[in-house]
C-alpha atoms as a printed R data frame, in Angstrom:
    type eleno elety resid chain resno       x       y       z
1   ATOM     1    CA   MET     A     1  -8.618 -22.706   2.463
2   ATOM     2    CA   THR     A     2  -8.733 -21.088   5.758
3   ATOM     3    CA   VAL     A     3 -11.441 -18.572   6.797
4   ATOM     4    CA   ALA     A     4 -11.908 -16.400   9.854
5   ATOM     5    CA   ASN     A     5 -13.740 -13.234  10.868
6   ATOM     6    CA   HIS     A     6 -11.910 -10.499  12.445
7   ATOM     7    CA   PRO     A     7 -12.290  -6.827  13.472
8   ATOM     8    CA   HIS     A     8 -12.632  -3.989  11.141
9   ATOM     9    CA   GLN     A     9 -10.429  -0.820  10.739
10  ATOM    10    CA   ASP     A    10  -9.951   2.222   8.445
11  ATOM    11    CA   PRO     A    11 -11.377   1.589   5.002
12  ATOM    12    CA   GLU     A    12  -8.287   2.634   3.208
13  ATOM    13    CA   THR     A    13  -5.072   1.056   4.306
14  ATOM    14    CA   PRO     A    14  -4.691  -0.591   7.676
15  ATOM    15    CA   ASN     A    15  -1.966   0.374  10.074
16  ATOM    16    CA   LEU     A    16   1.128  -1.479   8.940
17  ATOM    17    CA   HIS     A    17   3.335  -0.425  11.954
18  ATOM    18    CA   GLY     A    18   3.423  -1.976  15.333
19  ATOM    19    CA   GLY     A    19   1.389  -5.174  14.593
20  ATOM    20    CA   GLY     A    20  -2.198  -5.807  13.816
21  ATOM    21    CA   HIS     A    21  -4.894  -6.858  16.332
22  ATOM    22    CA   ASP     A    22  -5.939  -9.154  18.929
23  ATOM    23    CA   HIS     A    23  -9.214 -10.751  19.200
24  ATOM    24    CA   THR     A    24 -10.757  -8.307  21.559
25  ATOM    25    CA   GLY     A    25 -10.303  -5.303  19.339
26  ATOM    26    CA   GLN     A    26  -7.297  -2.996  19.480
27  ATOM    27    CA   HIS     A    27  -6.798   0.531  18.324
28  ATOM    28    CA   PHE     A    28  -5.850   1.017  14.671
29  ATOM    29    CA   HIS     A    29  -5.024   4.033  12.648
30  ATOM    30    CA   GLY     A    30  -5.016   4.149   8.886
31  ATOM    31    CA   ARG     A    31  -2.387   5.630   6.492
32  ATOM    32    CA   HIS     A    32  -2.696   9.176   5.174
33  ATOM    33    CA   GLN     A    33  -1.640   9.621   1.726
34  ATOM    34    CA   HIS     A    34  -2.139  12.557  -0.502
35  ATOM    35    CA   HIS     A    35  -1.617  12.745  -4.196
36  ATOM    36    CA   SER     A    36  -1.577  16.447  -4.925
37  ATOM    37    CA   ASN     A    37  -1.037  19.671  -3.136
38  ATOM    38    CA   GLY     A    38  -4.181  21.572  -4.231
39  ATOM    39    CA   PRO     A    39  -6.842  22.908  -1.928
40  ATOM    40    CA   VAL     A    40  -8.961  19.878  -2.249
41  ATOM    41    CA   SER     A    41  -6.100  17.659  -1.246
42  ATOM    42    CA   LEU     A    42  -5.452  19.914   1.771
43  ATOM    43    CA   LEU     A    43  -9.066  19.488   2.807
44  ATOM    44    CA   ILE     A    44  -8.901  15.867   2.399
45  ATOM    45    CA   GLY     A    45  -5.713  15.715   4.523
46  ATOM    46    CA   PHE     A    46  -7.170  17.936   7.162
47  ATOM    47    CA   VAL     A    47 -10.068  15.582   7.425
48  ATOM    48    CA   LYS     A    48  -7.925  12.440   7.707
49  ATOM    49    CA   HIS     A    49  -5.577  13.839  10.239
50  ATOM    50    CA   SER     A    50  -8.152  15.262  12.470
51  ATOM    51    CA   HIS     A    51  -9.668  12.141  13.860
52  ATOM    52    CA   ALA     A    52  -8.777  10.132  17.023
53  ATOM    53    CA   GLU     A    53  -7.898   6.553  17.060
54  ATOM    54    CA   LEU     A    54 -11.085   4.338  17.862
55  ATOM    55    CA   ASP     A    55 -11.940   1.001  18.968
56  ATOM    56    CA   VAL     A    56 -13.006  -1.309  16.179
57  ATOM    57    CA   ILE     A    57 -16.348  -3.154  16.006
58  ATOM    58    CA   ASN     A    58 -16.110  -6.846  15.497
59  ATOM    59    CA   SER     A    59 -19.176  -8.342  13.869
60  ATOM    60    CA   ALA     A    60 -20.610  -7.539  10.423
61  ATOM    61    CA   VAL     A    61 -24.016  -6.979  12.131
62  ATOM    62    CA   ASP     A    62 -22.582  -4.509  14.654
63  ATOM    63    CA   THR     A    63 -20.869  -2.548  11.862
64  ATOM    64    CA   SER     A    64 -24.187  -2.357   9.940
65  ATOM    65    CA   ARG     A    65 -26.110  -1.256  12.946
66  ATOM    66    CA   ALA     A    66 -23.472   1.347  13.780
67  ATOM    67    CA   GLY     A    67 -23.668   2.731  10.292
68  ATOM    68    CA   MET     A    68 -27.414   2.800  10.212
69  ATOM    69    CA   ARG     A    69 -27.332   4.626  13.565
70  ATOM    70    CA   ALA     A    70 -24.906   7.204  12.123
71  ATOM    71    CA   LEU     A    71 -27.160   7.605   9.092
72  ATOM    72    CA   LYS     A    72 -30.218   8.253  11.083
73  ATOM    73    CA   ILE     A    73 -28.609  10.712  13.429
74  ATOM    74    CA   SER     A    74 -26.904  12.646  10.711
75  ATOM    75    CA   VAL     A    75 -30.069  12.724   8.532
76  ATOM    76    CA   VAL     A    76 -31.829  14.458  11.406
77  ATOM    77    CA   GLY     A    77 -29.102  17.003  11.867
78  ATOM    78    CA   LEU     A    78 -28.761  17.737   8.164
79  ATOM    79    CA   GLY     A    79 -32.510  18.075   7.746
80  ATOM    80    CA   LEU     A    80 -32.776  20.587  10.582
81  ATOM    81    CA   THR     A    81 -29.919  22.577   9.250
82  ATOM    82    CA   ALA     A    82 -31.365  22.579   5.632
83  ATOM    83    CA   LEU     A    83 -34.802  23.687   6.986
84  ATOM    84    CA   ILE     A    84 -33.311  26.565   8.849
85  ATOM    85    CA   GLN     A    85 -31.417  27.672   5.748
86  ATOM    86    CA   ILE     A    86 -34.491  27.310   3.425
87  ATOM    87    CA   LEU     A    87 -36.441  29.533   5.761
88  ATOM    88    CA   VAL     A    88 -33.731  32.099   5.488
89  ATOM    89    CA   VAL     A    89 -33.663  31.768   1.722
90  ATOM    90    CA   SER     A    90 -37.305  32.572   1.490
91  ATOM    91    CA   LEU     A    91 -36.763  35.668   3.496
92  ATOM    92    CA   SER     A    92 -33.366  36.817   2.033
93  ATOM    93    CA   GLY     A    93 -33.305  35.492  -1.633
94  ATOM    94    CA   SER     A    94 -29.686  34.300  -1.196
95  ATOM    95    CA   ILE     A    95 -28.679  32.041  -3.999
96  ATOM    96    CA   ALA     A    96 -25.563  30.958  -2.414
97  ATOM    97    CA   LEU     A    97 -27.617  29.993   0.649
98  ATOM    98    CA   LEU     A    98 -29.985  28.240  -1.619
99  ATOM    99    CA   SER     A    99 -27.035  26.156  -3.071
100 ATOM   100    CA   GLU     A   100 -26.029  25.201   0.301
101 ATOM   101    CA   SER     A   101 -29.574  24.069   1.266
102 ATOM   102    CA   ILE     A   102 -29.753  21.946  -1.910
103 ATOM   103    CA   HIS     A   103 -26.393  20.284  -0.943
104 ATOM   104    CA   ASN     A   104 -27.783  19.643   2.602
105 ATOM   105    CA   PHE     A   105 -30.896  17.947   1.216
106 ATOM   106    CA   SER     A   106 -28.678  15.816  -1.143
107 ATOM   107    CA   ASP     A   107 -26.696  14.585   1.838
108 ATOM   108    CA   VAL     A   108 -30.129  13.470   3.299
109 ATOM   109    CA   LEU     A   109 -30.864  11.529   0.035
110 ATOM   110    CA   THR     A   110 -27.472   9.977  -0.101
111 ATOM   111    CA   ALA     A   111 -28.382   8.287   3.137
112 ATOM   112    CA   LEU     A   112 -30.857   6.032   1.306
113 ATOM   113    CA   PRO     A   113 -28.627   3.905  -0.904
114 ATOM   114    CA   LEU     A   114 -26.047   3.753   1.800
115 ATOM   115    CA   GLY     A   115 -28.535   2.439   4.369
116 ATOM   116    CA   ILE     A   116 -29.793  -0.175   1.769
117 ATOM   117    CA   ALA     A   117 -26.093  -1.250   1.362
118 ATOM   118    CA   PHE     A   118 -25.663  -1.660   5.062
119 ATOM   119    CA   ILE     A   119 -28.639  -3.947   5.177
120 ATOM   120    CA   LEU     A   120 -27.490  -6.048   2.180
121 ATOM   121    CA   GLY     A   121 -24.065  -6.188   3.762
122 ATOM   122    CA   ARG     A   122 -25.604  -8.236   6.701
123 ATOM   123    CA   LYS     A   123 -26.615 -11.157   4.287
124 ATOM   124    CA   LYS     A   124 -24.544 -14.118   4.157
125 ATOM   125    CA   ALA     A   125 -22.763 -15.429   0.974
126 ATOM   126    CA   ASP     A   126 -24.963 -17.769  -1.011
127 ATOM   127    CA   ALA     A   127 -24.640 -19.829  -4.343
128 ATOM   128    CA   HIS     A   128 -25.188 -16.674  -6.539
129 ATOM   129    CA   TYR     A   129 -23.069 -14.210  -4.533
130 ATOM   130    CA   THR     A   130 -20.297 -16.516  -3.164
131 ATOM   131    CA   TYR     A   131 -18.274 -13.581  -1.764
132 ATOM   132    CA   GLY     A   132 -21.234 -12.005  -0.006
133 ATOM   133    CA   TYR     A   133 -22.952  -8.658  -0.530
134 ATOM   134    CA   GLY     A   134 -20.107  -6.390   0.616
135 ATOM   135    CA   ARG     A   135 -19.824  -4.819  -2.891
136 ATOM   136    CA   ALA     A   136 -23.210  -3.183  -2.480
137 ATOM   137    CA   GLU     A   137 -21.544  -0.498  -0.555
138 ATOM   138    CA   ASP     A   138 -19.304   0.491  -3.568
139 ATOM   139    CA   LEU     A   139 -22.471   0.585  -5.649
140 ATOM   140    CA   ALA     A   140 -24.065   2.896  -3.144
141 ATOM   141    CA   GLY     A   141 -20.865   5.041  -3.440
142 ATOM   142    CA   ILE     A   142 -21.414   5.413  -7.112
143 ATOM   143    CA   PHE     A   143 -25.111   6.533  -6.556
144 ATOM   144    CA   ILE     A   144 -23.957   8.907  -3.955
145 ATOM   145    CA   ILE     A   145 -21.557  10.567  -6.443
146 ATOM   146    CA   LEU     A   146 -24.370  10.835  -9.013
147 ATOM   147    CA   ILE     A   147 -26.711  12.465  -6.511
148 ATOM   148    CA   ILE     A   148 -24.091  14.960  -5.406
149 ATOM   149    CA   SER     A   149 -23.202  15.652  -9.031
150 ATOM   150    CA   VAL     A   150 -26.747  16.569 -10.036
151 ATOM   151    CA   SER     A   151 -27.189  18.829  -6.970
152 ATOM   152    CA   THR     A   152 -23.961  20.545  -7.846
153 ATOM   153    CA   LEU     A   153 -25.088  21.176 -11.591
154 ATOM   154    CA   ILE     A   154 -28.357  22.629 -10.270
155 ATOM   155    CA   ALA     A   155 -26.479  24.977  -7.885
156 ATOM   156    CA   LEU     A   156 -23.957  26.140 -10.623
157 ATOM   157    CA   TYR     A   157 -26.970  26.705 -13.045
158 ATOM   158    CA   GLU     A   158 -28.728  28.962 -10.438
159 ATOM   159    CA   SER     A   159 -25.455  30.772  -9.779
160 ATOM   160    CA   ILE     A   160 -24.985  31.659 -13.496
161 ATOM   161    CA   LEU     A   161 -28.534  32.851 -13.731
162 ATOM   162    CA   ARG     A   162 -27.940  35.161 -10.707
163 ATOM   163    CA   LEU     A   163 -24.773  36.470 -12.439
164 ATOM   164    CA   ILE     A   164 -26.795  37.332 -15.493
165 ATOM   165    CA   HIS     A   165 -29.690  38.692 -13.531
166 ATOM   166    CA   PRO     A   166 -28.382  39.909 -10.100
167 ATOM   167    CA   GLN     A   167 -30.894  40.297  -7.258
168 ATOM   168    CA   GLU     A   168 -30.551  42.264  -4.127
169 ATOM   169    CA   ILE     A   169 -30.183  40.184  -0.957
170 ATOM   170    CA   HIS     A   170 -32.447  40.957   1.897
171 ATOM   171    CA   GLN     A   171 -32.077  40.228   5.535
172 ATOM   172    CA   ILE     A   172 -28.262  40.065   5.327
173 ATOM   173    CA   PRO     A   173 -27.866  39.397   9.079
174 ATOM   174    CA   LEU     A   174 -30.147  36.441   8.711
175 ATOM   175    CA   VAL     A   175 -28.077  35.145   5.806
176 ATOM   176    CA   ILE     A   176 -24.890  35.415   7.750
177 ATOM   177    CA   PHE     A   177 -26.508  33.622  10.719
178 ATOM   178    CA   ALA     A   178 -27.794  30.808   8.441
179 ATOM   179    CA   GLY     A   179 -24.249  30.436   6.998
180 ATOM   180    CA   PHE     A   180 -22.763  29.872  10.366
181 ATOM   181    CA   VAL     A   181 -25.636  27.494  11.101
182 ATOM   182    CA   GLY     A   182 -24.784  25.508   7.930
183 ATOM   183    CA   PHE     A   183 -21.152  25.312   8.911
184 ATOM   184    CA   ALA     A   184 -21.887  24.125  12.462
185 ATOM   185    CA   GLY     A   185 -24.566  21.632  11.383
186 ATOM   186    CA   ASN     A   186 -22.419  20.182   8.512
187 ATOM   187    CA   GLU     A   187 -19.173  19.962  10.576
188 ATOM   188    CA   ALA     A   188 -21.009  18.186  13.370
189 ATOM   189    CA   VAL     A   189 -22.398  15.609  10.840
190 ATOM   190    CA   ALA     A   190 -19.064  15.320   9.162
191 ATOM   191    CA   ILE     A   191 -17.100  14.570  12.452
192 ATOM   192    CA   TYR     A   192 -19.760  11.961  13.422
193 ATOM   193    CA   ARG     A   193 -19.882  10.254   9.972
194 ATOM   194    CA   ILE     A   194 -16.050  10.272   9.530
195 ATOM   195    CA   ARG     A   195 -15.696   8.936  13.141
196 ATOM   196    CA   ILE     A   196 -18.074   6.023  12.649
197 ATOM   197    CA   GLY     A   197 -17.151   5.372   9.055
198 ATOM   198    CA   ARG     A   198 -13.565   4.774  10.202
199 ATOM   199    CA   LYS     A   199 -14.626   2.796  13.198
200 ATOM   200    CA   ILE     A   200 -16.605   0.278  11.146
201 ATOM   201    CA   GLY     A   201 -14.323   0.437   8.005
202 ATOM   202    CA   SER     A   202 -16.931   1.903   5.727
203 ATOM   203    CA   ALA     A   203 -15.313   3.927   2.778
204 ATOM   204    CA   ALA     A   204 -18.628   5.185   1.643
205 ATOM   205    CA   LEU     A   205 -19.720   6.593   4.953
206 ATOM   206    CA   THR     A   206 -16.349   8.182   5.556
207 ATOM   207    CA   ALA     A   207 -16.578   9.845   1.978
208 ATOM   208    CA   ASP     A   208 -20.112  11.044   2.812
209 ATOM   209    CA   GLY     A   209 -18.759  12.724   5.877
210 ATOM   210    CA   LEU     A   210 -16.054  14.387   3.932
211 ATOM   211    CA   HIS     A   211 -18.748  15.688   1.617
212 ATOM   212    CA   ALA     A   212 -20.608  17.130   4.631
213 ATOM   213    CA   ARG     A   213 -17.457  18.747   5.871
214 ATOM   214    CA   SER     A   214 -16.756  20.349   2.444
215 ATOM   215    CA   ASP     A   215 -20.375  21.646   2.484
216 ATOM   216    CA   GLY     A   216 -19.741  23.126   6.020
217 ATOM   217    CA   LEU     A   217 -16.685  24.912   4.782
218 ATOM   218    CA   ALA     A   218 -18.462  26.134   1.755
219 ATOM   219    CA   SER     A   219 -21.135  27.630   4.092
220 ATOM   220    CA   LEU     A   220 -18.501  30.059   5.183
221 ATOM   221    CA   SER     A   221 -18.353  31.404   1.527
222 ATOM   222    CA   VAL     A   222 -22.116  32.175   1.915
223 ATOM   223    CA   VAL     A   223 -21.083  34.443   4.891
224 ATOM   224    CA   VAL     A   224 -18.350  36.051   2.742
225 ATOM   225    CA   GLY     A   225 -20.941  36.556  -0.005
226 ATOM   226    CA   ALA     A   226 -23.430  38.249   2.354
227 ATOM   227    CA   ILE     A   227 -20.743  40.496   3.785
228 ATOM   228    CA   GLY     A   228 -19.753  41.479   0.285
229 ATOM   229    CA   ALA     A   229 -23.212  42.315  -0.563
230 ATOM   230    CA   ALA     A   230 -23.547  44.485   2.502
231 ATOM   231    CA   LEU     A   231 -20.461  46.360   1.337
232 ATOM   232    CA   GLY     A   232 -22.020  47.075  -2.066
233 ATOM   233    CA   PHE     A   233 -20.550  44.451  -4.221
234 ATOM   234    CA   GLU     A   234 -23.818  43.042  -5.965
235 ATOM   235    CA   TYR     A   235 -22.023  39.946  -7.498
236 ATOM   236    CA   ALA     A   236 -20.625  38.741  -4.164
237 ATOM   237    CA   ASP     A   237 -23.523  36.267  -3.572
238 ATOM   238    CA   PRO     A   238 -23.448  34.428  -7.016
239 ATOM   239    CA   VAL     A   239 -19.649  34.501  -6.982
240 ATOM   240    CA   ALA     A   240 -19.698  32.722  -3.593
241 ATOM   241    CA   SER     A   241 -22.194  30.188  -4.921
242 ATOM   242    CA   LEU     A   242 -19.893  29.463  -7.794
243 ATOM   243    CA   VAL     A   243 -16.969  28.919  -5.501
244 ATOM   244    CA   ILE     A   244 -19.179  26.468  -3.582
245 ATOM   245    CA   GLY     A   245 -19.941  24.486  -6.778
246 ATOM   246    CA   ILE     A   246 -16.299  24.421  -7.806
247 ATOM   247    CA   ALA     A   247 -15.208  23.248  -4.440
248 ATOM   248    CA   ILE     A   248 -17.773  20.411  -4.430
249 ATOM   249    CA   ILE     A   249 -16.552  19.314  -7.895
250 ATOM   250    CA   GLY     A   250 -13.093  18.942  -6.494
251 ATOM   251    CA   VAL     A   251 -14.370  16.725  -3.639
252 ATOM   252    CA   LEU     A   252 -16.353  14.698  -6.103
253 ATOM   253    CA   ARG     A   253 -13.137  14.018  -8.143
254 ATOM   254    CA   GLU     A   254 -11.413  12.706  -4.796
255 ATOM   255    CA   ALA     A   255 -14.528  10.569  -3.930
256 ATOM   256    CA   ALA     A   256 -14.928   9.209  -7.465
257 ATOM   257    CA   ARG     A   257 -11.270   8.158  -7.626
258 ATOM   258    CA   ASP     A   258 -11.520   6.299  -4.220
259 ATOM   259    CA   ILE     A   259 -14.588   4.422  -5.499
260 ATOM   260    CA   TYR     A   260 -12.917   3.683  -8.752
261 ATOM   261    CA   ARG     A   261  -9.932   2.095  -6.945
262 ATOM   262    CA   ARG     A   262 -12.197   0.037  -4.759
263 ATOM   263    CA   LEU     A   263 -14.061  -1.340  -7.885
264 ATOM   264    CA   MET     A   264 -10.622  -2.092  -9.492
265 ATOM   265    CA   ASP     A   265  -9.444  -4.007  -6.423
266 ATOM   266    CA   SER     A   266  -6.646  -1.439  -5.746
267 ATOM   267    CA   VAL     A   267  -4.697  -1.668  -2.501
268 ATOM   268    CA   ASP     A   268  -1.642   0.130  -1.080
269 ATOM   269    CA   PRO     A   269   1.529  -1.781  -2.286
270 ATOM   270    CA   ARG     A   270   2.821  -1.551   1.159
271 ATOM   271    CA   LEU     A   271   0.022  -3.793   2.342
272 ATOM   272    CA   VAL     A   272   1.279  -6.462  -0.156
273 ATOM   273    CA   ASP     A   273   4.815  -6.102   1.221
274 ATOM   274    CA   LYS     A   274   3.613  -6.443   4.757
275 ATOM   275    CA   VAL     A   275   1.823  -9.774   3.901
276 ATOM   276    CA   LYS     A   276   4.933 -11.040   2.246
277 ATOM   277    CA   GLU     A   277   7.014  -9.974   5.311
278 ATOM   278    CA   VAL     A   278   4.684 -11.933   7.577
279 ATOM   279    CA   LEU     A   279   4.770 -15.064   5.379
280 ATOM   280    CA   ALA     A   280   8.633 -14.849   5.085
281 ATOM   281    CA   SER     A   281   8.932 -14.790   8.881
282 ATOM   282    CA   THR     A   282   6.750 -17.984   9.240
283 ATOM   283    CA   PRO     A   283   8.842 -21.026  10.125
284 ATOM   284    CA   GLY     A   284   8.702 -23.678   7.327
285 ATOM   285    CA   ILE     A   285   8.039 -21.389   4.459
286 ATOM   286    CA   GLU     A   286  10.851 -21.489   2.006
287 ATOM   287    CA   GLY     A   287   9.363 -19.281  -0.790
288 ATOM   288    CA   ILE     A   288   6.658 -16.870  -1.576
289 ATOM   289    CA   GLY     A   289   4.749 -16.730  -4.981
290 ATOM   290    CA   ALA     A   290   1.959 -14.360  -5.976
291 ATOM   291    CA   VAL     A   291   0.132 -12.372  -3.169
292 ATOM   292    CA   ARG     A   292  -3.324 -10.898  -4.041
293 ATOM   293    CA   ILE     A   293  -5.414  -8.688  -1.755
294 ATOM   294    CA   ARG     A   294  -8.774  -6.911  -2.253
295 ATOM   295    CA   TRP     A   295 -11.511  -5.148  -0.377
296 ATOM   296    CA   ILE     A   296 -14.897  -6.883  -0.108
297 ATOM   297    CA   GLY     A   297 -17.059  -4.384   1.693
298 ATOM   298    CA   HIS     A   298 -15.482  -3.577   5.065
299 ATOM   299    CA   ASP     A   299 -12.947  -6.500   4.924
300 ATOM   300    CA   LEU     A   300  -9.760  -7.499   3.222
301 ATOM   301    CA   ARG     A   301  -9.402 -10.844   1.447
302 ATOM   302    CA   ALA     A   302  -6.074 -12.327   0.672
303 ATOM   303    CA   GLU     A   303  -4.628 -14.962  -1.398
304 ATOM   304    CA   ALA     A   304  -1.100 -16.205  -1.367
305 ATOM   305    CA   ASP     A   305   1.194 -18.918  -2.881
306 ATOM   306    CA   ILE     A   306   3.828 -20.373  -0.695
307 ATOM   307    CA   LEU     A   307   6.568 -22.968  -0.930
308 ATOM   308    CA   SER     A   308   7.506 -25.530   1.668
309 ATOM   309    CA   ASP     A   309   9.907 -28.549   1.755
310 ATOM   310    CA   SER     A   310   8.799 -31.286  -0.608
311 ATOM   311    CA   GLU     A   311   9.874 -33.871   1.939
312 ATOM   312    CA   LEU     A   312   7.205 -32.668   4.424
313 ATOM   313    CA   SER     A   313   3.937 -34.647   4.835
314 ATOM   314    CA   LEU     A   314   0.591 -33.216   3.815
315 ATOM   315    CA   VAL     A   315  -0.254 -32.737   7.530
316 ATOM   316    CA   GLU     A   316   3.087 -30.839   8.144
317 ATOM   317    CA   SER     A   317   2.660 -28.582   5.080
318 ATOM   318    CA   HIS     A   318  -0.961 -27.687   6.128
319 ATOM   319    CA   ARG     A   319   0.171 -26.910   9.615
320 ATOM   320    CA   ILE     A   320   2.660 -24.368   8.143
321 ATOM   321    CA   SER     A   321   0.085 -22.777   5.982
322 ATOM   322    CA   GLU     A   322  -2.262 -22.598   9.046
323 ATOM   323    CA   GLU     A   323   0.347 -20.937  11.065
324 ATOM   324    CA   ALA     A   324   0.943 -18.438   8.327
325 ATOM   325    CA   HIS     A   325  -2.764 -17.789   8.121
326 ATOM   326    CA   HIS     A   326  -2.927 -17.221  11.865
327 ATOM   327    CA   ARG     A   327  -0.134 -14.792  11.776
328 ATOM   328    CA   LEU     A   328  -1.647 -12.851   8.853
329 ATOM   329    CA   LEU     A   329  -4.887 -12.564  10.797
330 ATOM   330    CA   HIS     A   330  -3.008 -10.997  13.786
331 ATOM   331    CA   GLU     A   331  -0.615  -8.795  11.781
332 ATOM   332    CA   ILE     A   332  -2.974  -7.436   8.982
333 ATOM   333    CA   PRO     A   333  -5.730  -5.326  10.414
334 ATOM   334    CA   ARG     A   334  -9.194  -5.888   8.821
335 ATOM   335    CA   LEU     A   335  -8.068  -9.133   7.077
336 ATOM   336    CA   SER     A   336 -11.206 -11.384   7.485
337 ATOM   337    CA   GLU     A   337 -10.158 -14.240   5.120
338 ATOM   338    CA   ALA     A   338  -6.954 -15.726   3.628
339 ATOM   339    CA   VAL     A   339  -6.590 -18.445   1.109
340 ATOM   340    CA   ILE     A   340  -2.982 -19.991   1.155
341 ATOM   341    CA   HIS     A   341  -1.899 -22.355  -1.467
342 ATOM   342    CA   THR     A   342   1.129 -24.509  -0.538
343 ATOM   343    CA   SER     A   343   3.561 -26.085  -3.092
344 ATOM   344    CA   PRO     A   344   6.409 -28.304  -2.620
345 ATOM   345    CA   LYS     A   345   9.805 -26.896  -3.138
346 ATOM   346    CA   TYR     A   346  12.039 -29.727  -4.549
347 ATOM   347    CA   LYS     A   347  15.820 -29.515  -3.797
348 ATOM   348    CA   SER     A   348  16.376 -30.843  -7.328
349 ATOM   349    CA   GLY     A   349  14.770 -27.721  -8.911
350 ATOM   350    CA   ASP     A   350  11.843 -29.563 -10.434
351 ATOM   351    CA   SER     A   351   8.417 -27.636 -10.488
352 ATOM   352    CA   ALA     A   352   5.317 -28.851  -8.820
353 ATOM   353    CA   HIS     A   353   3.188 -27.205 -11.600
354 ATOM   354    CA   LEU     A   354   4.613 -28.892 -14.719
355 ATOM   355    CA   ASN     A   355   1.247 -30.147 -15.879
356 ATOM   356    CA   ILE     A   356  -0.333 -26.669 -15.869
357 ATOM   357    CA   ALA     A   357   2.794 -24.561 -16.644
358 ATOM   358    CA   HIS     A   358   1.745 -23.817 -20.192
359 ATOM   359    CA   HIS     A   359  -1.491 -22.232 -18.790
360 ATOM   360    CA   PHE     A   360   0.490 -19.847 -16.571
361 ATOM   361    CA   PRO     A   361   3.738 -18.881 -18.338
362 ATOM   362    CA   GLU     A   362   4.321 -15.991 -15.911
363 ATOM   363    CA   ARG     A   363   4.234 -18.269 -12.803
364 ATOM   364    CA   SER     A   364   7.441 -19.763 -11.466
365 ATOM   365    CA   ASP     A   365   8.397 -21.531  -8.150
366 ATOM   366    CA   ASP     A   366  11.030 -19.468  -6.342
């Protein structure tokens, strides 16, 4: 088994074009894949395509520190934004603005489990957790989704009540002002969280930034509701609040899907193809068997079965596997560890796994 630690990159799929990384930290840019053409997907696409390429951060300690710093700064920003909006709610009675304030406070709350996950991620692997504590971030992602879901249900409930019992909005200019403040505050936090999340390879922090951006765009619907109320449409405010809730539900669906895929060890098939391509180009490798890749926290872990000439010595076969491992670390961004199993390829066609073949009927030596 060969192990090494290397830079971090985009939490989804690393850049598979133009090589990987050097040991000083090169720029990378993740893939952008959209699975539908709805408004939520367009929002996701806008977020993913709007960031600049960034230098990676090398050590696990540095990534945790950067993540914690991003959380602290963004919590202050969202807290100030929410306080301004709550003050305006008390003066105006805008339920749509109240919905936005609730979501801003929920953004503050989601920083707690994420911060705990970053701290746990610094711990080294031990006898109980032999792969380390990187999965804590996925658990934090689940908790974040639950918190946002509860706040969304509360906002929808308040909106329905206001539809049944409409109330007059006061201080409409203040509501419009607070709506713009909400947009600016959330967008600033979104840009920062997404930037740092992609820099350190944190899917949860990036998703949390996406949620902040959706809240910011939804703040604009508060402005629309206030303008509608000023024009005499008494249901404009609760309708705008309902639109906010529906938009957040759509974003939750996207975030939940990403967390599910992480928990199920899903990766882009193109990443597997790239690993096989690198292995096939390594001198001495005469066949490639199973290739398995998974995310553990901010890092990729890989396992691969290769075949080499049966007449080679153990030292020579090991040298080939080490060369393959070295190439993978350079060509596959965010790969931190690779386990390469070498089997002899017999010219006679005999198998090196006859004794265990009945345990793995699907396995064959190419």
